[in-house]
DOBAMI-557724 format. One line per field, with one value per residue (C-alpha): residue in one letter; x, y, z; residue number from 1. Coordinates in steps of 0.2 Angstrom, whole numbers, plus 5000, padded with zeros to 4 digits. Each point is the difference from the previous one (the first is absolute). Example, Ala and Ser with C-alpha at 12.3 -4.5 7.8 and 13.67 -1.06 7.14 Angstrom:
# residues 2
type	(a s) .
px	(5062 5006) .
py	(4978 5017) .
pz	(5039 4997) .
seq	(1 2) .
***
This chain:
# residues 469
type	(m k n k f n l i t s k e w l p f q k s w f r f d n d e r l y r d n i r f f t k a d e l n q p i a y y g p s y d l f e k i a k e n s l s s i a l e n l d t d a q f v m i d l r g q i s l s t s l a e y s e l r d k i l s l l e n n f n r v l n r r f i a i f m p n i q n g p h y y a y a w d m a e y v s q i y s l k d d k i a c y d g q t a p v n n n e y f t p s n s f i y c l y f r k d e f s k g k r n g e k y h f l t s h n t q i k h p v y s e i p g w f i l k p q p r n k k e i l h p a k y p e d l v k m y i r t f t k e g d n v f d p m s g t g s t e l g a l q i g r n g y g a e l s d f f a d i a n g r c n d f i n n g q s d k k n s f l i l n k d a r l i t q k d f p p i d y m v t s p p y w n m l n m k g a e n q a k r i e k g l m t n y s d a p d d l g n i e n y w a f i n s l k e i y l n i a s l m k p g g y m t i v v k n i k k k g t n y p y a w d l a h v l q e k l i l l p e n f w c q d d i p i a p f g y g n t w v s n t f h q y c l n f q i p d e) .
px	(5857 5017 4999 5016 4990 5001 5003 4980 4988 4985 4990 5007 5001 4982 4992 5013 4993 4984 4999 4993 5004 4995 5013 5001 5019 5016 5011 4988 5000 5020 5002 4987 5008 5019 4997 4991 5011 5017 5010 5015 5015 5019 5000 4994 4993 4992 4981 4998 4991 4991 4986 4999 5003 5018 5002 4985 5004 5019 4992 4988 5015 5011 4989 4999 5018 5003 5008 4993 5005 4992 4997 5008 5014 5000 5016 4997 4989 4984 4987 4984 4996 4986 4995 4986 4996 4984 5008 5002 4984 4987 4982 5009 5016 4998 5001 5017 5007 4993 5009 5018 4997 4997 5015 5012 4991 5003 5018 5003 4995 5007 5016 5001 4992 5017 5001 4982 5003 4990 4982 4999 4990 4995 4986 4993 4987 4989 4984 4987 4993 4985 5001 4986 4990 5017 5004 5020 5002 5019 5000 4996 5012 5016 4995 4999 5016 5011 4992 5011 5016 4995 4986 4982 4996 4986 4991 4992 4989 5004 4985 4997 4993 4988 4997 4991 4982 4999 4998 4983 5005 4985 5011 5014 4998 5015 5000 5012 5018 5005 5011 5016 5009 5013 5007 5012 5014 5013 5016 5000 5002 4986 5006 5007 5012 4994 4986 4994 4994 4982 4988 4984 4986 4993 5004 4988 4993 4984 4997 4991 4981 4986 4991 4985 4992 5005 5003 5009 4994 5015 5016 5018 5000 4985 4999 4983 4995 4989 4983 5000 4997 4982 5001 4998 5013 5012 4999 5010 5018 5004 4986 5002 4988 4986 5002 5017 4991 4987 5016 5003 4983 4996 5013 4999 4981 4984 4982 4993 5019 5006 5011 5012 5009 5007 5006 4985 5004 4984 4995 5010 4998 4983 4994 5010 4992 4983 5000 5005 4988 5010 4999 5007 5011 5011 5008 5006 5008 4994 4982 5001 5007 4986 4988 5003 5003 4982 4993 5009 4993 4983 5000 5002 4987 4987 5002 4996 5017 5001 4990 5001 4999 5015 5006 5013 5005 5015 5002 5009 5015 5020 5001 5011 4985 4988 4993 4990 4983 5002 4999 4993 5015 5011 5006 5011 5011 5007 5005 5015 5009 5007 5018 5006 5001 5003 4985 5008 5017 4999 5004 4997 4992 4984 4995 5005 4988 4986 5002 4999 4983 4995 4998 5006 5019 5000 4986 5000 5008 4996 5014 4994 5001 5011 5003 5006 5014 5019 5009 5000 5000 4985 4993 5002 4996 4983 4995 5007 4986 4986 5003 5003 4985 4989 5006 4996 4982 5000 4997 5015 5005 4995 5008 5009 5005 5010 5005 5015 5017 5015 5008 5012 5004 5014 5013 4995 4991 4987 4993 4983 4992 5014 5000 4980 5002 5013 4992 4985 5006 5001 4982 4994 5005 5009 4994 5005 4999 4994 5005 4988 5012 4993 5004 4990 5014 5012 5018 5008 5020 5004 5020 5001 5020 5007 4993 4986 4983 4984 4982 4990 4986 4997 4989 5003 4983 5006 4989 4999 4990 4992 5009 4988 5009) .
py	(5216 5009 5011 4998 5011 5019 5008 5003 4993 4990 5017 5007 4988 4993 5015 4999 4984 5009 4999 5018 5016 5016 5012 5018 5006 4992 5002 4986 4988 5002 4996 4987 4991 5003 4993 4985 4994 5005 4995 5010 4988 5001 4997 5017 4994 5016 5000 5011 5011 5006 5014 5019 5000 4993 5011 4994 4982 5005 5010 4983 4990 5008 5000 4982 4998 4995 5005 5007 5000 5005 4985 5007 5001 4980 4995 4987 4989 5007 4993 5011 5008 5014 5007 5017 5002 5010 5018 4992 4994 5010 5002 5008 4987 4991 4981 5007 5009 4985 4987 5008 5004 4980 4994 5011 4994 4981 5004 5005 4987 4987 5009 5001 4978 4995 5014 4998 4988 4985 4999 5018 5010 5014 5012 5010 5014 5006 5003 4993 5015 5008 5013 5005 4984 4991 4987 4993 4988 5006 4992 4981 5002 5006 4985 4987 5007 5000 4982 4994 5005 5000 4989 5008 4997 5014 5015 5014 5013 5019 5008 5018 5007 5014 4992 5012 4994 4992 5009 5004 5004 4991 4992 4989 4988 5010 4996 5010 4997 4997 4987 4992 4985 4993 4987 4987 4986 4991 4992 4981 4985 5002 5015 5001 5015 5006 5004 4986 5010 4995 5016 5003 5010 5011 5016 5001 5013 4986 5008 5015 5000 5002 5018 4994 5012 4992 5007 4991 4999 4989 5008 4992 4990 4998 4990 4990 4988 4985 4998 4984 4985 4990 4980 5000 5011 4992 4985 5006 4998 5021 5009 5019 5014 5007 5017 4999 4994 5014 5014 4994 4997 5017 5007 4990 4996 5010 4994 4984 4996 4981 4995 4985 4986 4987 4991 5005 4989 5006 5013 5016 5009 4994 5006 5018 5002 4998 5011 5015 4997 4991 4983 4985 4985 4989 4981 4991 4980 4994 4996 5000 5018 5006 4994 5010 5016 4998 4996 5017 5011 4990 5006 5018 5001 4990 5008 5018 5008 5004 5017 4994 4983 4997 4984 4990 4979 4992 4984 4986 4998 4999 5020 4994 4994 5016 5005 5015 4988 5000 5016 5019 5011 5003 5018 4998 4984 5001 4985 4993 4982 4989 5002 4986 4981 5012 4993 4984 5000 4989 5008 5019 5007 5005 4983 4993 5013 4995 4980 5004 5006 4988 5010 4999 5004 5001 5004 4983 4984 5000 4998 5017 5010 5014 4997 4985 5001 4997 5010 5019 5007 4986 5009 5018 4994 4991 5017 5009 4988 5004 5019 5002 4989 5013 5014 4993 5001 5016 5018 5010 5013 4988 4997 4984 5001 4987 4999 4988 5003 4993 4985 4991 4983 4987 5017 5006 5014 4999 5018 4994 5016 5005 4986 4999 5016 4997 4987 5010 5015 4989 5005 5010 5020 4999 5017 5004 4987 5005 4992 4992 5003 4987 5009 4987 4984 4996 5001 4982 5002 4988 5000 5009 5001 4993 5011 5008 4991 5013 4997 5006 5010 5009 4994 5004 5008 4997 5011 4997 5005 4992 5007 5005 4991) .
pz	(5488 4995 4985 4989 4987 5006 5017 5002 5014 4996 5003 4985 4991 5001 4993 4983 4996 4996 4981 4998 5012 5001 4993 5006 4998 4990 5016 5007 4984 5001 5016 5002 4986 5006 5016 4995 4986 5008 5014 5007 5004 5003 4981 4997 4980 4992 4995 4982 4990 4987 4998 5005 5019 5004 5011 5011 4997 5006 5016 5004 4997 5012 5013 4999 5001 4980 4987 4984 4980 4985 4990 4984 5011 5009 5004 5011 5007 5007 5011 4992 4986 4998 4982 5003 4982 5006 4994 4981 5000 4997 4991 4986 4998 4982 4995 4993 5016 5011 4990 4999 5019 5002 4989 5013 5017 4991 4995 5016 5010 4987 5001 5020 5002 5007 5014 5007 5011 5003 5006 5002 4990 4988 5003 4986 5003 4983 4994 4987 4990 4992 4985 4992 4994 5000 5013 5005 5013 5000 5018 4994 4983 5014 5010 4986 4991 5019 5005 4985 5010 5019 5008 4999 5020 5002 4998 5013 4995 5009 5001 5001 5016 4993 4983 4989 4995 4982 4984 4993 4981 4994 4986 5007 5015 5010 5020 5009 5000 5018 5003 4993 4999 5012 4991 5009 4991 5007 4996 5003 4992 4989 4993 4981 5001 4984 4986 4989 4987 5004 4995 5008 4995 5012 4992 4985 4990 5001 5018 4993 5007 4990 5005 5010 5014 5016 5020 5011 5018 5004 5002 4998 5017 5013 5016 5000 5014 4995 5010 5008 4989 5004 5002 4980 4996 5013 4992 4985 5001 4991 5000 4996 5008 4990 5006 4990 4985 5000 5000 4985 4992 5005 4988 4986 4999 5001 5004 4992 4992 5000 5011 4997 5013 4990 5017 5012 5015 5015 4986 5009 4984 4992 5018 5000 4983 5005 5016 4989 4984 4991 4992 5004 4991 5001 5000 5014 4997 5017 5000 5019 5000 4984 5013 5015 4985 4994 5016 5008 4983 5003 5016 4997 4986 5009 5016 4993 5004 4980 4994 4981 4996 4991 4993 5004 4994 5008 4991 5002 4986 4997 4996 4987 4990 4999 4986 4993 5002 5021 5005 4995 4992 5015 5003 5014 5009 5017 5007 5012 4993 5009 5008 4989 5009 5017 5009 4998 5010 5014 5016 4996 5017 4992 4995 5018 5004 4989 5003 5019 4995 4989 4984 4982 4997 4980 4989 4994 4995 4981 4989 4990 5013 4996 5020 4998 4985 5007 4984 5006 4980 4995 5013 4994 4981 5005 5009 4984 4990 5010 5002 4980 4997 5012 4993 4981 5007 5005 4993 4995 5012 5015 5015 5011 5017 5008 5018 5003 5010 4996 5009 5011 4998 5007 5000 4983 4996 4986 4993 4996 4999 4986 4991 4999 4994 4988 4990 4997 4995 4983 4998 5015 5004 5016 5012 5017 5012 5016 5016 5015 5015 5016 5016 5011 5000 5012 4994 5001 5005 4983 4999 5015 5004 4981 4987 4994 4995 4999 5006 4986 5003 4985 4986 4981 4994 4980 4987 4981 4985 4986 4983 4987 4987) .
seq	(1 2 3 4 5 6 7 8 9 10 11 12 13 14 15 16 17 18 19 20 21 22 23 24 25 26 27 28 29 30 31 32 33 34 35 36 37 38 39 40 41 42 43 44 45 46 47 48 49 50 51 52 53 54 55 56 57 58 59 60 61 62 63 64 65 66 67 68 69 70 71 72 73 74 75 76 77 78 79 80 81 82 83 84 85 86 87 88 89 90 91 92 93 94 95 96 97 98 99 100 101 102 103 104 105 106 107 108 109 110 111 112 113 114 115 116 117 118 119 120 121 122 123 124 125 126 127 128 129 130 131 132 133 134 135 136 137 138 139 140 141 142 143 144 145 146 147 148 149 150 151 152 153 154 155 156 157 158 159 160 161 162 163 164 165 166 167 168 169 170 171 172 173 174 175 176 177 178 179 180 181 182 183 184 185 186 187 188 189 190 191 192 193 194 195 196 197 198 199 200 201 202 203 204 205 206 207 208 209 210 211 212 213 214 215 216 217 218 219 220 221 222 223 224 225 226 227 228 229 230 231 232 233 234 235 236 237 238 239 240 241 242 243 244 245 246 247 248 249 250 251 252 253 254 255 256 257 258 259 260 261 262 263 264 265 266 267 268 269 270 271 272 273 274 275 276 277 278 279 280 281 282 283 284 285 286 287 288 289 290 291 292 293 294 295 296 297 298 299 300 301 302 303 304 305 306 307 308 309 310 311 312 313 314 315 316 317 318 319 320 321 322 323 324 325 326 327 328 329 330 331 332 333 334 335 336 337 338 339 340 341 342 343 344 345 346 347 348 349 350 351 352 353 354 355 356 357 358 359 360 361 362 363 364 365 366 367 368 369 370 371 372 373 374 375 376 377 378 379 380 381 382 383 384 385 386 387 388 389 390 391 392 393 394 395 396 397 398 399 400 401 402 403 404 405 406 407 408 409 410 411 412 413 414 415 416 417 418 419 420 421 422 423 424 425 426 427 428 429 430 431 432 433 434 435 436 437 438 439 440 441 442 443 444 445 446 447 448 449 450 451 452 453 454 455 456 457 458 459 460 461 462 463 464 465 466 467 468 469) .
***
């Protein structure tokens, strides 16, 4: 297939499609992005830059036969814009300072909208930050505002090699600050060209942790390869691994605590809790999967694998209907919700493989199954209803972890993780996220030769705390 998008070979193209990557120096970061998103030709359309390292940007541009210009001075059509905000956002950057920087960037992008070539990309590199008890999701906030001007196409996670160990401060959940966001936008037929005035609420003083002794063994990002699924577990189309669950249970609970999952599936949460001396509770809408989940936990208890006779209970019940009478007081909730209605999409590669093996391709056909909701925001608000209901049954200062990833559907990028975090902040305290990075999945050449579509190989582990109000 002829490559119309850039001048690199498939050998260089495919690794860039992975949605997370190990990061060790700025030169590599700049070079990989410049080479992927540009194409030197007789028109010699420049590439534009905002950030602290223009000399490096210019050097790499020249190496690739490209001209460069500062975004503030852009006076002609540009084929790529790179914005590096890492130097202007630190742990001490206040909300006011960030807001001023954000407005400057938005003005630059609005003012230069007509100078960015159609269907070409803007890349923004920046972090979220943890400052003492306060967490500021600056990258998510910037993405929401820029997407009013240009189409949000994707996010990649740059994972620092040699990341530092998690911080043991015995007061707040503080994983290592070991990654940055690479946010990608495109000028296309869906781009509006200017802000619409909508305000977001990622940046709120509500995101102040309650002091609560916690030691995180979980770094900012980690690689975890799940164990092979057995014949019962493989029946579920979207199971998450017990090893992942146990990492978080060890961080946020102590032995004997009550761990809960409102969407239990085949019982990964409850089994993981039992394996490390906690009690496992949950609800599951499907009676088929509820039976499997209870059976797995029963097998663990009855086969003498448990040192202590911890309790478990998984009800075949809609999570929206859970009340205080159903379970003992909940210390911690961990779950992985449906990825909207993605399992109902016909023709997906994973669907075809499961059909070939005679396996279920969705959770159920029940109309009240969240995985069957067609409207995206109706789905998000249904999750909000469930999680805030569970939060009302939990102790103040307790924690929640929700494992999700952003969604691409029919050419549109849905920032599922960010949107869910956004609506839950109405009542919950947002904490730093971690990333489960998957390194054992083949890369598919989506969009090769025409445009960039990443393979999503990172999962957001969103963390929240129950306020004491």
